Structures are given as structure tokens and as C-alpha cells.
C-alpha positions as CSV (number, residue, x, y, z in Angstrom):
1,M,-53.1,-28.6,23.4
2,S,-55.2,-25.5,23.1
3,W,-54.6,-22.7,20.6
4,G,-53.3,-20.4,23.4
5,N,-50.6,-22.9,24.3
6,K,-49.7,-23.3,20.6
7,L,-49.4,-19.5,20.3
8,I,-47.1,-19.3,23.3
9,V,-44.9,-22.1,21.9
10,V,-44.6,-20.2,18.5
11,F,-43.6,-17.0,20.4
12,I,-41.0,-18.9,22.4
13,V,-39.5,-20.5,19.2
14,F,-39.5,-17.1,17.5
15,A,-37.7,-15.5,20.4
16,I,-35.1,-18.3,20.4
17,L,-34.6,-17.9,16.6
18,I,-34.2,-14.1,16.9
19,G,-31.8,-14.5,19.9
20,T,-29.7,-17.0,17.8
21,L,-29.5,-14.6,14.8
22,V,-28.5,-11.7,17.0
23,Y,-25.8,-13.8,18.6
24,K,-24.4,-14.9,15.2
25,C,-24.4,-11.4,13.9
26,T,-22.4,-10.1,16.8
27,Q,-19.8,-12.8,16.3
28,A,-19.2,-12.0,12.6
29,N,-15.8,-10.6,11.7
30,F,-16.0,-7.6,9.4
31,E,-12.6,-6.4,8.1
32,L,-11.6,-3.4,6.1
33,V,-9.0,-3.7,3.4
34,T,-6.5,-1.8,5.6
35,K,-6.7,-0.4,9.1
36,D,-6.0,3.1,7.9
37,Y,-8.5,3.0,5.0
38,Y,-9.1,6.7,4.7
39,G,-5.4,7.6,5.0
40,D,-4.6,5.2,2.2
41,E,-7.4,6.7,0.1
42,L,-5.7,10.1,0.2
43,K,-2.6,8.4,-1.3
44,F,-4.5,6.8,-4.1
45,Q,-3.2,9.2,-6.7
46,D,0.3,7.8,-6.2
47,Q,-1.0,4.4,-7.0
48,I,-2.7,5.7,-10.2
49,D,0.6,7.3,-11.2
50,G,2.5,4.1,-10.5
51,V,0.1,2.1,-12.7
52,N,0.5,4.5,-15.5
53,N,4.3,4.3,-15.2
54,A,4.2,0.5,-15.1
55,N,2.0,0.4,-18.2
56,K,4.8,2.2,-20.1
57,I,7.3,-0.7,-19.6
58,S,7.0,-4.5,-19.9
59,S,5.0,-6.3,-17.3
60,V,6.0,-8.0,-14.1
61,V,6.3,-11.8,-14.4
62,I,5.3,-14.1,-11.5
63,D,6.5,-17.7,-11.6
64,Q,5.7,-20.5,-9.1
65,A,8.3,-23.1,-9.9
66,G,8.9,-25.7,-7.2
67,A,9.0,-24.5,-3.6
68,D,9.6,-20.8,-4.5
69,L,7.7,-17.9,-5.9
70,S,9.7,-15.7,-8.3
71,I,8.9,-12.0,-9.0
72,Q,10.6,-10.8,-12.1
73,L,10.5,-7.0,-12.6
74,P,10.7,-5.5,-16.1
75,K,14.1,-5.7,-17.8
76,E,14.0,-1.9,-18.4
77,L,14.6,-1.4,-14.7
78,N,17.8,-3.5,-14.5
79,G,20.7,-1.5,-13.1
80,K,18.5,1.0,-11.3
81,K,18.2,1.4,-7.5
82,I,14.9,-0.2,-6.6
83,D,13.1,-0.2,-3.3
84,G,9.5,-1.1,-2.5
85,Q,7.3,-3.8,-1.2
86,A,5.3,-6.8,-2.2
87,W,2.0,-7.0,-0.4
88,F,0.4,-10.4,-0.5
89,Y,-3.2,-9.3,0.3
90,C,-5.6,-12.1,1.2
91,P,-9.2,-10.8,0.7
92,N,-10.9,-13.5,2.8
93,N,-8.6,-13.4,5.9
94,S,-6.2,-10.6,7.0
95,V,-4.3,-13.1,9.1
96,N,-2.7,-14.4,5.9
97,D,-1.6,-11.0,4.6
98,R,2.1,-10.5,4.2
99,R,4.1,-7.4,3.4
100,I,7.6,-8.2,2.2
101,P,10.2,-5.6,1.3
102,L,11.5,-6.0,-2.2
103,N,15.0,-7.5,-2.3
104,I,15.8,-7.6,-6.0
105,N,18.9,-9.3,-7.3
106,S,21.1,-8.1,-10.2
107,E,18.8,-9.7,-12.8
108,G,15.7,-7.9,-11.4
109,E,14.3,-10.9,-9.7
110,M,13.1,-11.6,-6.1
111,V,12.6,-15.1,-4.8
112,I,10.2,-15.9,-1.9
113,A,9.8,-19.3,-0.3
114,K,6.2,-20.5,-0.6
115,S,6.5,-21.8,2.9
116,E,6.3,-18.1,4.1
117,L,2.9,-17.8,2.7
118,A,-0.4,-19.5,3.4
119,K,-1.9,-21.8,0.7
120,T,-4.6,-19.5,-0.5
121,K,-5.5,-16.9,-3.1
122,Y,-3.8,-13.6,-2.9
123,L,-3.9,-10.3,-4.7
124,L,-0.2,-9.4,-5.1
125,K,0.2,-5.7,-4.9
126,L,3.7,-4.6,-6.0
127,S,4.8,-1.0,-5.4
128,W,8.3,0.1,-6.0
129,N,10.5,3.1,-6.8
130,A,13.2,3.1,-9.4
131,D,15.3,6.3,-9.7
132,N,12.6,8.4,-7.9
133,E,9.9,7.1,-10.3
134,K,6.9,5.3,-8.7
135,F,5.6,2.0,-10.2
136,Y,2.6,-0.2,-9.1
137,D,1.3,-3.5,-10.3
138,E,-1.4,-6.0,-9.1
139,Q,-1.8,-9.6,-10.0
140,N,-4.0,-12.4,-8.7
141,I,-2.0,-15.5,-7.6
142,E,-2.8,-18.7,-5.9
143,I,-0.3,-20.4,-3.6
144,K,-0.6,-24.2,-3.8
């Protein structure tokens, strides 16, 4: 095989390689943290205020006993009207994300069946209001 034929083979292999890389790049899935990223950024001060308020009281306790996941809010909030949500944010796949409204019992606890969640790592983002005061807490958890 002459050097001209070898050069043509190298160019063809190079073109196939570049074509493969372009195809793979167009098939990659790039996700933002939220669909409305910029709108959420404007509300970030509420999150900062919530973290400051949550730091003034005892911490949220997450327990994974058996088939359930238990979220225990601080005892200082017992008896107050609480509304909010638990966002189970899965950083590597938004299909596994879950937003669950807080349904707190009289002891300040919410129980969620693990079967509602995928077996993966989550960043649990808790945001709630108690007597018109905002609270926010984040914890890393892994559902097994």
C-alpha cells in the first residue's frame, strides 16, 4: 500500500471518529437544577432567611427505619400551623426528583414510604412556614 492510500485511510478514520464524537455530544442530556432557574434565583433571599431562621432552633432529624423515611421537625414548632414541601432533589437524574407537600402530625413528624422514592442519593430540601415565618433546611440522604 502506497503512502497516498495510507493517508486516505487515516483521513477516513479521522472523519469517522469526529462524526462519532459529534453524534455522542448531541445525544448528551444536560439538565439545569430547575426549569425556571432564573426565577428561582430571584427568590434566593427567601431561602437565606429560611436558613437563618432554621439555625436559631434545633435541627431537623431524618430517620430511615424500616420501609419508611421519617422527617422530624424541631420541637419548638410543635403546635404551630405548618405548611411547606419536601423536595427530594436527585442531582444525577431529574426523573427521580419528588416534591411532596409536608403533612406533619401532632408530634411534628412526617412519614414517607421509601417505595415512593427511587433507591439513590438525594439532597432533601425542606422549606416550610410556621406562623408566617419561613424556614429552610438541606440534608444529604441515600435511600437504600
